[in-house]
Residue, then its C-alpha position, 0 to 999 in steps of 0.5 A: x473532523x479527520x483523525x490522523x497523526x500524519x498523512x503521507x500521500x503520493x501519486x504518480x504522474x499518470x493517474x490520480x491514485x493515492x496511497x494513504x497512511x493513517x497513523x495515531x489520533x490527532x485532530x485537524x481543525x482547519x477546513x482547508x485540510x478537510x476539504x482537500x482530503x475529502x476530495x482525494x481519490x484514495x485507492x490503497x492504504x499501506x501499513x506495516x504489521x503493527x497496524x494489522x487490526x480488524x478495526x483498521x481494515x474495516x475503516x479502510x473498507x468503509x472509505x472505499x479503499x483497499x488494504x495493503x497491510x503486512x499480516x501479523x499471525x499473532x499466534x494463529x494456527x495455520x488454516x488447513x487447505x490454504x497457504x501462508x497468503x491464504x490462497x487455496x491449495x489443491x489436494x497436493x498442497x500446491x497454491x492456487x494462483x491469484x488471477x483478478x479482482x472483481x470490484x463489482x462483487x468484491x471477489x478475488x479469483x484464483x485459478x489452478x496451480x500450474x502443477x495441476x496441468x499434468x496431475x492425475x487428480x486434475x479432473x477430480x472433484x476435489x480440485x476445482x478449476x476456479x476458486x472465488x472468495x469475497x474479501x468481506x469474508x475476512x478483511x484481514x486475510x483477503x485483500x485486493x490485490x491478493x496477499x502474496x501476489x506480484x501486484x500486492x508486493x509492488x504496492x507495498x514496496x511503494x510504502x518503503x520508498x515513502x518511509x525512506x523520504x520521511x526518515x531522511x526529512x526527520x534526520x536531516x531537516x529537523x522534522x522530528x524536532x518541531x517546537x511550535x505551539x500552534x498547528x499553523x506554525x508547524x504546518x508552515x515549517x513542514x511545508x517549507x521543509x518539503x519545498x526545500x527537499x523537492x527543490x534540492x532533488x529537482x536541482x540534483x536531477x537536473x545537474x545529473x542530467x546535464x552531466x550525462x548529456x555532456x558525457x554523451x556529446x563527448x563520446x559522440 
């Protein structure tokens, strides 16, 4: 049995990576849903700061996915020797740069800050060249890719893109006003709404492309 109120899954055309959003608690009782979801290769779970709880990180880790969740400080004091994204800092408090993630050992790798190149303390024993940490040290603070990195921000932005579509469907396609008593009818309503939305977007894209082609021909 799968617990979730809504599951928003999207993928690009080149890969079969999915980003999964699990919110709330509702029971799916249809075997087709269980089969379809269990076969998905989930790479990332992307949520806002309202879901920044250790239990959620642990559940995501258990299904073999990575958490990309906005951090909520919750009156926590700052860690000495680390920046706001939990990357280590050098003696002069420059943040180490996220380099890579080793999936085999579940380890994040950080390298020296670029400011250390001309620093007189570069060879000091207090400043190590490479810093590694396992994500299991603290699943909230250490994620793959690392917090604050360009890769992390890119993945998190995709969540915003999906949320805009969900908000549009609620506002203009009545998805926030489904009044069926059974899940089967509600599912048909949602599926038809998605079909109409995708058809409308496809038509708009084709019309825009056709207009652009005509303008290019006229200019030529």
